[in-house]
N, C-alpha and C positions, 0 to 999 in steps of 0.2 A: 615387066610385071614385078620382077624382083626389086628393081629400083623403087618402084612405087610402094611396095610393101615396106622396104627399109625406111622410106620417107615417112610413112604412116607410123611406124614403130618409133622412129626418132621424135616425131611430133608428139606422140602419146607420152613418151618418156619426158620430154620437155614440159608438157602440161602437168604431169604428176609431180615432177621436181619443183615446178613453180608453186603448185598448191601446197606441197610439203613445206617449202620455205616460208610461204605466207602464213601457214598455220603455226609454224615454229616461232616466227617473229611476232605474230599477233598475240600469242599466249604470253610471251615475255613482255611485250609492250603493255598488255593489260595489267600485269603485275607491277611494272614500273610506274604506270599512271596512278594506280591505287596507292602505291608506296609514296609517291610524290605528294599526293593529296593528303595522306596521313601525316607526313612530315610538315606540311604547310600549316597544320593545325596545332603543332606542338608549342609554338611560341605563345599563342593565345592561351593555351591551357597553363603554360608556365606562369604567365602574368596573373591568371586567375588564382593560382596557388600562392603567389607572392601577396596578392591582395588579401587572401584568407589569413596568411601568417601575419600580415601587417595588422589586421583587425584583432587577431589573437594577442599580438604584442601590445596593442592599445588597451585591450581589456586587462592584461596583466599589469600594465602600468597604473591603471585606475584602481586595481586591487592592491596596490602598493608593493608589488614585487612578484617574482616567479614562485616564491614559496606559497603565498596565498592563492595564486592562480592554480598551482598544482593541486592544492586542497580542493578548490572548487571543481576542477575537472574530475578528480576522483569521486567527489560527492555526487557528481552527475553521471558517473559510470563511464567516463570518457578516457580511453587510453592516453597516456601522457607522453608517449615516445616522440610525438611531433614537436614537443617543446625543445628538443635538442637541435632542431633546425634553426638556421640563422633567421632572425626577425629584425626588420628595420622599423624603429619606432620614433625616428627623429621628427617626422611630420605627421601629426594626427589628421585623419580624414575629417572633412568638415561635417559638423552635425550641429543643428540648432539645439540649444539647451532647453530641456523641458521646464515647465513652471512648477515651483514648489514654494511653500511658505517658509521652510527652514533649509539650512545648508545640508543637514542630514537627509532631509527628504529629497532635495535636489540630487545629492550623491546617489541615493537609492534608485531614483528614476533614471538617472543617466546610466548607471551600471546596467540596468535592465535593457535600455535602448541600445547600448553598445554591444551587449550580448546578442541582441536581435540582429544587429548588423553583422556580427561575427558569424552567427548561425547561418545567415543568408549567404555570406561569402563562402563558407565551407560547403554549403549545399550546392552553390553554383559550381564549385570546383569538383566536388565528388560526383554529383549527379548531372551537372550541366545546366546552364542557364537557357531558358527558352528563347529561341531566335527564329524569325521567319525564314522560310525556305524560298529562295529566289525563284520566281516563275510559278510558284504554287500557292496562290492566295488561300489563306486560312490554315496552311500547314506550318507547323513549327518543328524544330529539332532541338534536341538536348544532347550536347557532347561534353561529357564530364570525364573525370579520370577513370571511372569504372568502365564506361562505354569505350573509352580509348584503349584500355587494355584488351577488351574483347575484340576490338577492331584489329589490334596487332596480332592476336591469335588467328583471326580470320584471314589476314594477309599471309601469315605463315602457312596456312593450309593451302592457299593459292600457290605460294612458292614451292611447297613440297610437291604439289600436283604438277606444276610446270616442269620442275626438275625431274620428276619421275616419268611423266607421259610425253614430254617434249624435250628429252635430253639430246644434246648434240650427237652422242654416239648412236642413239636410236634413229635420228634423222639421217646420219651418215650411213648407217647400216642399210637403211631402206634405199638410199640413193645408190649404194654399191650393188644392191641386189638387182637393180634395173640394168646395170652394166654387165651383161653376161660375158662379153669378151674380156672385159677387165677382170672379172672374177676368175675366169679360166687362167689368165696370165698370172694372177696372184697364187692360184692353186699350184700351177706348175713351178713357180719360183719358190713356193713354200713360204711365202710372206704373209704375215698377219698384221692386223691393226688393233688387236685387243688392248694392248698396253697404251697405245696412242689414244684410243677412244676413251679409256678410263681417265687419262690425264686431261683430255679435253673436257670431260664432264666435270672434273674437279675445278678446272680453271674457269669454266664458263657457267658454273652453277649460280643461280640467283641466290643472293644472301638472305638469310632469315633475320627478322627483327628481334631485338631483345624485348621480350614480353614483360620484363621487370621494369621497363621505362626508367632507367637510372637517372635521366635528366629531370624527372618530375617527382615532387614529394608525395608520399603516401599519407593522406590526411584522413582522420576519422570523421564519421558523421556525428553531429552534435544533436542533443535533444531539442525539439522545437521550443520556442520561447515560453509557450503556455505550460509545457511540462517542466521547464526549469525555473519558472517564476518563484515558486516558494523557496527553493534553495538559494536563488539569487537575492531575494529579500533578506533571508537570514544572514547571508554572507555580507551584504551591504551594511546591515546593522552591526554585525560583529566587527567589521573593519572600522566603521565609524566610531565604535566604542573603544576598541583596543588600540587603534592607530590613527586617531583623529588628525593629528598634525600632518602625517604623511598623506592621508586621504584628502585633507583640505588642500594640500599642496598639489596633488594630482588633479583635483578639481579645478584649481586655479590655472594650471597649465592648459587645460581644455578651454577654459574661458578665454585665456589670452590668445589661443590659437584661432578662436572664432572672431576675434576683433578685426 
């Protein structure tokens, strides 16, 4: 009878330990999977940021330089810190030239259309471009910089919960509590595992994400084209009046790029 009882106790202990281990590793795997998915989207977002900066650089070139571009952004109420970020303007994106009767009119229309492209690129980066969800017809998702930062914070909450509720020391302590004989031997020997458990928690703790997203630029939202139209027209006419040669040269570069 005693042997049967010991076998039942041992089987119960094994089942509890197995369930504890499964819960421990499942919680950590869920965090790892979510973190892996998070990191897999970073490259797409980084490319979207570079596209936005490329369009901003093209707009600045069309405005004949960063000084006039900064004046435009300030006139539109847009913070200009992003202008310090590196911008590649060697290759202009393709855009069909609008129709106009005069060169000045062509310059004005092109500036408005390039601004619209820039606004859309910034919006795609900051708020996310709509994309279909695989396996869910009619559903779309938008993952932009803002949502990505929220996602990082949500993952860190999962990390904190896993480290707190499923810490190695907690699992180890529960496992030790099932071993009555082993506990008694430790008590008699005066041995403890507190410092070891703390070191184990520190070593095996899941790492938190940097919610500042250092690898991604922080870009502002731009006013919609309709809201910016009046200011854009005024700037186009001013540039064409004050810097016609440089504006005509920038316009010619765009024309050559479309050939």
